[in-house]
PABAMI-63060 format. One record per residue (C-alpha): x, y, z. Coordinates in pm, whole numbers, padded with zeros to 5 digits, always signed. Layout:
BEGIN
XYZ/...
This chain:
BEGIN
-03681+03825+02186/-03611+04069+01905/-03819+04339+02076/-03625+04286+02401/-03293+04325+02223/-03406+04636+02036/-03551+04773+02357/-03223+04716+02541/-03035+04898+02268/-03270+05196+02269/-03314+05222+02647/-02945+05204+02730/-02854+05437+02446/-03095+05694+02590/-02966+05643+02946/-02605+05677+02841/-02665+05976+02614/-02861+06156+02885/-02585+06104+03143/-02280+06199+02935/-02020+06326+03178/-01878+06678+03181/-01597+06578+03419/-01338+06365+03245/-01068+06122+03350/-00703+06192+03275/-00697+05940+02990/-01020+06077+02843/-00885+06430+02818/-00565+06289+02668/-00764+06114+02395/-00970+06424+02321/-00663+06645+02294/-00486+06384+02080/-00774+06366+01834/-00807+06743+01817/-00439+06829+01787/-00218+06543+01677/-00148+06456+01312/-00284+06125+01189/+00040+05930+01224/+00067+06016+01595/-00280+05888+01691/-00177+05523+01721/-00130+05464+02093/+00055+05132+02134/-00180+04999+02404/-00501+05073+02214/-00391+05111+01858/-00730+05156+01691/-00903+05399+01928/-00728+05720+01823/-00781+05671+01448/-01144+05570+01504/-01193+05881+01718/-01040+06097+01446/-01277+05948+01188/-01578+06010+01410/-01465+06365+01486/-01398+06429+01119/-01741+06294+01026/-01909+06515+01285/-01716+06817+01158/-01824+06738+00801/-02184+06745+00921/-02137+07090+01071/-02021+07012+01426/-01772+07282+01531/-01729+07224+01905/-01434+06988+01924/-01399+06612+01963/-01538+06573+02316/-01907+06513+02243/-01867+06309+01921/-01633+06068+02100/-01870+06041+02396/-02167+05970+02170/-01959+05703+01994/-01884+05538+02328/-02243+05565+02452/-02379+05394+02141/-02105+05132+02165/-02199+05070+02528/-02566+05027+02440/-02477+04793+02155/-02261+04585+02389/-02552+04548+02635/-02787+04444+02355/-02539+04190+02218/-02488+04042+02563/-02864+04019+02619/-02894+03844+02283/-02617+03600+02374/-02778+03516+02709/-03126+03491+02561/-03012+03244+02297/-02795+03040+02530/-03005+02993+02845/-03356+02864+02922/-03625+03126+02978/-03445+03334+02718/-03646+03659+02731/-03637+03683+03111/-03268+03591+03122/-03195+03851+02851/-03374+04124+03046/-03180+04048+03362/-02855+04029+03164/-02929+04372+03017/-03000+04521+03359/-02691+04375+03527/-02435+04464+03259/-02582+04798+03157/-02627+04909+03518/-02279+04813+03639/-02099+05127+03747/-01773+05064+03559/-01950+04973+03235/-02188+05267+03265/-01928+05528+03348/-01691+05428+03071/-01980+05421+02825/-02039+05792+02888/-01670+05884+02895/-01406+05906+02621/-01240+05571+02683/-01151+05251+02499/-01321+04987+02712/-01682+04978+02592/-01580+04947+02228/-01344+04665+02320/-01630+04504+02516/-01835+04470+02197/-01571+04245+02043/-01522+04055+02369/-01895+03975+02390/-01898+03860+02028/-01587+03651+02099/-01760+03493+02400/-02052+03388+02181/-01819+03242+01919/-01632+03043+02183/-01956+02892+02312/-02038+02776+01960/-01685+02645+01905/-01704+02442+02226/-01997+02254+02078/-01892+02231+01713/-01531+02317+01617/-01570+02460+01267/-01271+02633+01102/-01496+02920+00996/-01594+02986+01356/-01229+02966+01463/-01132+03219+01197/-01411+03453+01308/-01294+03420+01668/-00933+03502+01580/-01040+03804+01376/-01279+03929+01649/-01022+03889+01924/-00769+04070+01707/-01000+04371+01691/-01046+04356+02069/-00667+04361+02111/-00639+04665+01886/-00870+04850+02123/-00682+04731+02430/-00364+04526+02436/-00462+04321+02741/-00734+04144+02544/-00465+03911+02420/-00560+03730+02744/-00871+03599+02567/-00642+03346+02401/-00666+03119+02706/-01046+03071+02700/-01024+03058+02319/-00788+02760+02337/-01016+02601+02598/-01306+02641+02354/-01107+02474+02075/-01013+02185+02304/-01372+02137+02419/-01490+02140+02060/-01238+01875+01959/-01348+01659+02252/-01711+01701+02150/-01624+01564+01804/-01408+01290+01958/-01102+01437+01790/-00756+01413+01952/-00607+01730+02098/-00287+01662+01905/-00309+01593+01535/-00397+01741+01198/-00759+01837+01285/-00641+02017+01599/-00357+02185+01410/-00595+02305+01138/-00834+02443+01398/-00560+02624+01590/-00424+02766+01265/-00771+02881+01161/-00792+03071+01490/-00433+03187+01525/-00357+03308+01173/-00633+03576+01160/-00540+03685+01512/-00173+03715+01418/-00259+03887+01091/-00479+04150+01254/-00260+04220+01557/+00085+04154+01412/+00003+04325+01085/-00127+04634+01262/+00168+04666+01500/+00428+04602+01232/+00253+04833+00988/+00230+05118+01237/+00556+05057+01422/+00779+04981+01125/+00593+05123+00827/+00450+05443+00973/+00678+05521+01268/+01000+05389+01116/+01100+05174+01416/+01330+04934+01233/+01530+04841+01543/+01382+04543+01732/+01453+04698+02072/+01290+05027+01974/+00986+04843+01838/+00954+04640+02158/+00993+04950+02378/+00712+05119+02182/+00482+04817+02197/+00552+04746+02564/+00505+05108+02669/+00362+05123+03022/+00494+04780+03115/+00850+04914+03110/+00789+05209+03345/+00770+05010+03669/+00457+05204+03771/+00230+04901+03733/+00263+04540+03836/+00528+04451+04091/+00546+04199+04376/+00223+04037+04489/+00133+04070+04853/-00156+04070+05094/-00178+04447+05065/-00340+04397+04723/-00648+04229+04869/-00808+04552+05000/-00736+04716+04664/-00894+04420+04485/-01204+04436+04707/-01233+04808+04643/-01195+04768+04267/-01450+04488+04235/-01703+04665+04459/-01681+04990+04266/-01703+04803+03938/-02056+04700+04034/-02205+04991+04225/-02140+05312+04418/-02241+05290+04696/-02313+04932+04802/-02103+04755+04542/-01947+04526+04800/-02286+04409+04925/-02414+04362+04568/-02106+04159+04480/-02139+03936+04784/-02510+03876+04714/-02447+03786+04349/-02154+03561+04439/-02364+03390+04707/-02644+03329+04457/-02392+03179+04216/-02253+02945+04480/-02598+02843+04607/-02708+02754+04255/-02373+02610+04145/-02521+02262+04093/-02745+02398+03820/-02433+02461+03612/-02408+02086+03548/-02689+02139+03298/-02536+02452+03145/-02455+02454+02772/-02132+02277+02688/-01824+02486+02756/-02001+02770+02935/-01854+02697+03277/-01501+02617+03158/-01488+02917+02928/-01620+03158+03190/-01391+03031+03463/-01079+03028+03246/-01163+03381+03128/-01213+03508+03484/-00899+03326+03602/-00663+03475+03344/-00803+03828+03359/-00823+03815+03737/-00466+03693+03779/-00327+03957+03547/-00513+04256+03687/-00462+04159+04050/-00093+04193+03961/-00132+04495+03732/-00371+04732+03912/-00647+04561+04112/-00829+04875+04226/-00882+05017+03876/-01243+04953+03777/-01183+05005+03406/-00984+04682+03389/-01264+04471+03536/-01513+04564+03263/-01386+04280+03045/-01468+04029+03322/-01831+04136+03365/-01980+03942+03067/-01836+03599+03163/-01924+03653+03531/-02281+03752+03457/-02314+03467+03206/-02201+03220+03472/-02441+03372+03728/-02738+03369+03494/-02664+03014+03385/-02682+02912+03752/-03006+03105+03809/-03181+02989+03490/-03032+02641+03464/-03253+02345+03383/-03201+02215+03733/-03344+02526+03900/-03650+02457+04114/-03953+02616+03954/-04109+02709+04284/-03803+02893+04418/-03805+03236+04263/-03625+03419+04543/-03277+03390+04381/-03410+03560+04068/-03580+03824+04282/-03254+03882+04474/-03058+03921+04149/-03326+04157+04015/-03309+04369+04330/-02931+04386+04296/-02971+04505+03938/-03228+04767+04039/-03002+04889+04320/-02715+04923+04072/-02939+05115+03834/-03061+05362+04097/-02742+05409+04297/-02517+05437+03994/-02748+05686+03824/-02711+05923+04119/-02334+05885+04136/-02286+05915+03760/-02500+06228+03751/-02319+06391+04042/-01972+06293+03924/-02037+06432+03578/-02154+06774+03704/-01887+07030+03609/-02009+07274+03875/-01897+07030+04145/-01556+06977+03992/-01295+07133+04222/-01022+07088+03962/-01224+07298+03717/-01247+07575+03980/-00871+07565+04036/-00804+07568+03661/-01023+07877+03619/-00845+08051+03907/-00504+07969+03759/-00613+08101+03420/-00725+08423+03586/-00392+08455+03770/-00168+08388+03470/-00099+08496+03116/-00096+08262+02814/+00284+08232+02823/+00327+08183+03197/+00447+07844+03316/+00218+07657+03556/+00390+07388+03766/+00101+07174+03889/+00052+06861+04102/+00020+06518+03945/-00353+06541+03888/-00605+06653+03630/-00477+07011+03612/-00204+06926+03363/-00483+06850+03113/-00762+07072+03246/-00552+07384+03195/-00491+07340+02820/-00836+07191+02755/-01063+07419+02957/-00852+07728+03029/-00636+07768+02719/-00313+07750+02921/-00062+07543+02726/+00250+07601+02934/+00191+07338+03201/+00430+07088+03355/+00415+06834+03636/+00644+06575+03789/+00438+06309+03611/+00494+06471+03271/+00864+06527+03331/+00922+06168+03437/+00725+06036+03139/+00941+06236+02897/+01276+06114+03031/+01185+05754+03117/+01151+05749+03496/+01494+05905+03555/+01445+06152+03841/+01770+06352+03797/+01683+06406+03431/+01322+06484+03520/+01437+06740+03776/+01666+06897+03516/+01371+06913+03277/+01153+07088+03538/+01426+07340+03616/+01483+07394+03244/+01116+07473+03189/+01124+07730+03471/+01444+07891+03342/+01307+07907+02988/+00986+08075+03107/+01176+08336+03309/+01428+08401+03030/+01137+08456+02792/+00989+08717+03024/+00705+08507+03161/+00605+08431+03518/+00584+08096+03694/+00312+07968+03928/+00408+07666+04139/+00171+07454+04347/+00269+07364+04702/+00159+07008+04616/+00411+07011+04329/+00694+07136+04552/+00628+06868+04815/+00396+06599+04672/+00166+06462+04943/+00129+06084+04978/-00159+05905+04809/-00479+05899+05010/-00566+05566+05176/-00707+05321+04926/-00572+05506+04621/-00277+05400+04400/+00067+05540+04482/+00154+05878+04337/+00416+05913+04060/+00663+06040+04321/+00597+05736+04542/+00636+05502+04248/+00982+05647+04192/+01066+05611+04561/+01083+05990+04608/+01006+06154+04940/+00860+06508+04953/+01207+06632+05055/+01363+06472+04746/+01123+06661+04523/+01159+06984+04723/+01536+06968+04666/+01473+07002+04294/+01299+07336+04354/+01553+07456+04614/+01717+07707+04372/+01384+07893+04355/+01272+07861+04717/+01397+08203+04833/+01238+08376+04535/+00895+08212+04548/+00625+08450+04667/+00297+08322+04821/+00008+08378+04582/-00357+08366+04684/-00566+08192+04419/-00884+08245+04619/-00950+07870+04643/-00973+07732+04996/-00711+07471+05077/-00503+07533+04764/-00161+07697+04800/+00045+07840+04515/+00366+08040+04488/+00475+08280+04219/+00787+08390+04037/+00666+08720+03885/+00709+08790+03513/+00967+09041+03400/+00709+09316+03338/+00587+09295+03697/+00940+09310+03838/+01044+09595+03607/+00744+09803+03707/+00776+09719+04077/+01035+09573+04310/+01305+09511+04049/+01549+09222+04047/+01714+09085+04362/+01997+08864+04241/+02062+08731+04589/+01752+08516+04542/+01738+08428+04171/+01872+08517+03828/+01513+08600+03716/+01578+08495+03359/+01873+08732+03303/+02142+08587+03079/+02518+08618+03132/+02769+08628+02847/+03149+08638+02830/+03207+08567+03197/+03255+08277+03435/+02937+08227+03637/+03021+08144+04000/+02657+08129+04102/+02429+08310+04343/+02575+08390+04682/+02445+08560+04995/+02575+08890+04861/+02449+08846+04501/+02532+08704+04159/+02910+08645+04149/+03098+08638+03818/+03455+08653+03690/+03439+08880+03380/+03605+08798+03051/+03615+09008+02734/+03306+09228+02700/+03104+09064+02982/+02736+09156+03010/+02403+09071+03175/+02094+09083+02950/+01735+09104+03077/+01444+08898+02950/+01232+09070+02682/+01062+09386+02810/+00807+09631+02678/+00843+09955+02872/+00749+10316+02799/+01065+10515+02869/+00856+10815+02975/+00732+10626+03281/+01080+10577+03433/+01334+10833+03547/+01628+10614+03629/+01782+10283+03730/+01932+10183+04063/+02214+09926+04048/+02372+09751+04350/+02713+09618+04248/+03061+09543+04383/+03379+09485+04183/+03740+09392+04265/+03856+09443+03906/+04113+09707+03820/+03905+09801+03517/+03605+09995+03650/+03419+10126+03344/+03052+10024+03346/+02788+10076+03081/+02411+10033+03059/+02236+09972+02726/+01862+09983+02665/+01729+09802+02359/+01503+09979+02112/+01165+09847+02005/+01337+09622+01750/+01561+09468+02017/+01876+09638+01888/+02174+09758+02098/+02329+10093+02006/+02590+10318+02167/+02346+10605+02122/+02110+10427+02362/+02351+10373+02650/+02492+10535+02960/+02850+10504+03092/+02975+10554+03446/+03275+10466+03661/+03258+10221+03947/+03371+10336+04290/+03705+10190+04409/+03712+09909+04662/+03530+09577+04698/+03236+09710+04903/+02882+09690+04764/+02782+10023+04610/+02452+10172+04503/+02458+10353+04169/+02164+10578+04083/+02163+10624+03708/+01953+10916+03588/+01792+10814+03260/+01518+11071+03209/+01662+11328+02972/+01955+11107+02870/+01991+11099+02489/+01822+10786+02350/+01605+10721+02659/+01275+10750+02474/+01004+10544+02310/+00968+10175+02382/+01236+09987+02574/+01248+09613+02494/+01537+09511+02716/+01827+09611+02936/+02192+09513+02909/+02443+09578+03186/+02816+09567+03109/+02969+09580+03460/+03320+09631+03319/+03457+09657+02970/+03719+09387+03018/+03792+09129+03285/+04132+09131+03450/+04099+08845+03698/+03886+09032+03948/+03532+08949+04060/+03202+09131+04006/+02902+09075+04233/+02562+09205+04117/+02319+09234+04407/+02019+09390+04237/+01864+09636+03993/+01551+09848+04013/+01391+10090+03772/+01270+10412+03932/+00939+10561+03821/
């Protein structure tokens, strides 16, 4: 038996390490970036409190040993070894619990280790395989408690479950099978379910659980994060449950999602067939469970019932959430196949289960290998194209997909925003999220940078059949609702060819591009120019309309121009003011305004739009580096209106 357990550990460790993925999930990239960039006190995610700090310790240990390539691989190796350890522990549990221990342990190892969900999250940067270790240990402790209710075992169970909860909050659900185990143990000792012995046993279990979980959340929430208000502490702890993105009314439409999730948890492809075969074997050999070890059936069923009920409501198609249900399901199946009542001359159920395990091993290996190949990752191709098309300061408005993390992680582009990010920052309030998106665009333009906007961000497409609703759909937003948020920029957006088939982007050019080329058309956009000392009446068909005050002026975003390359400036402007003195300033390389670096002229009378060609080459002060332009349309407002249509530097 010991050689089988060691062999399982080594074999699965090798398999997982050899198939480490190079294509990450959204959460995985989030964890990697958190570990690499966030300070220690910000690593405690409320739904898996312990994973970030553990990842930071592993990354720090790897760095101390000379590893200088980021947190990605150390965290993956940690998960792979945790996954292999979980398989070995489960094989040990099955081998010690069921008849024909070595054979049962081998089949247990094959089924759990080869399951697609378990395998994939063992080679990814995720929380579930580490949590599975504690769940498997907890399952073993519950089986022992069901037979002999010792306070020491109850304390160990509470402590172990507490650690599982710290790696994922939903493992608080284990409390139901834990209480079933305590009740079964009391019955086995002919003890009443209500009384001092029962109270002592429940306390022995509950106090360590409360100490580990409650102590951690209070210590981090109150002690480290300073959340002294009860409502703020609850909002932090509840996190995702308050967004409305998960859960919701139960309906028949969840059944296809459930079938999809369970099938993909087992195998890709063929998971549905594998699941039906294994379930059929369990039902055909159900009578054998009468001879199963005490508590095994009740514990497994109560575990599957509580986890199943919760995740059917929460997100039934997400395979990561079904990992916790694999050990009790496989334990129940193997108990039926290897039960004392099994006919010795009927080996076909074992052969069928073995074939299912081998199919999972082969099919999942191919899918895991292909899915983890970075060269097949379309999102990586798009990220590289966006990096090529942009500068480090340009804002990239991307769809609600992996690009919002791929761009900073793989392409070094930090200025990225999506509807998903905006909504997360303001708490699912679309008007505020829209204002945030517009603010990011305005800030980028005012800083002199360009903006690239995905068509799929302007008008988010619906989720593909069988996939969860998009963030826009979860908020009840139609594509037109989202497009309205970008309406102020629609006339200014220019189609931009990324060179990726099927991917459409638009561009708001940076200030350098506009200054060296087409100039600024204020009938379409403000382009990051700032207005001071005037009432802004907005953009009209004829241009940017203002009512000047005292010393009104328009200021360009930061520029870096060689004055020798430009001979003049063309200004299209109309004014109904009586005061008609205009002045253009150009900022020196230190960003300073000076009368010596300016040009005055007089506006033509009448409200008609006029074109003014200002000759700058040879003008005193027009030399060296120009870092900005400032246009004073009039010296003083007198109740009249100024409309600025456009400006263009002439080479």
